[in-house]
N, C-alpha and C positions, 0 to 999 in steps of 0.2 A: 250414315247409311247411304246418303245420296252419292258420296264420294266413292263408295264401293260399287254401286251400280254404274256410275260414269266410267270408272276404271275398267270394269268388265265390258261395257259397251265399246269403249275405245279399243280394247284388246281384240274384241270380235271384229271391229272395222279393219284392224291390221291384218287379222287372219283372212278375211275375205278380200283382201288386196285393195282396200280403199287407197287413194293416192295420199302421199304424205301431206299435201296441201290441204286435202279435205279433212284429214285427221287433225291437223293443226287448227283448222277453222273450228271444227267441232269441240276441240279442247278449249279454245278461247271462249266459245259460247256457253259451254257447260260450266266453266269457271265463273263467267258473269252471272249465270243463273244461281250458282251456289252462293256467290257473294251477295247477290240481291236478297236471297232467302235469309242469309245470316244477318244482314243489316236490318231487314224488316222483321226479324225474329219469327220467322215463319217456320214452323216445325213439320209441316206437311205440304207437299206440292199440291195437294187438293185444295188448300187454302189460298192458292195464288189466284188473283183476279187481274184481268187486263181490260183496258177500255177499247171499244170498237164503235166508232160513230157516236160517241157520247154515252154508251150503255156498257155497264160492267158485266162481264161474262166470266164464267168459270172455265178452266181448262177441262175439256171432256175426259171422262175416264178411259 
């Protein structure tokens, strides 16, 4: 499901004339996120946690 959303988002970025370099950077980061989720066996982005100043936070909705 994430792959579909990422593909649609990148297609939109091309449509609104993002630079090729920006789209390339976005593609790399989205692939890194997808790989992280796969390795951690996370099925929902809502379950992703990150650390900021030693405190775990959720990604806001």
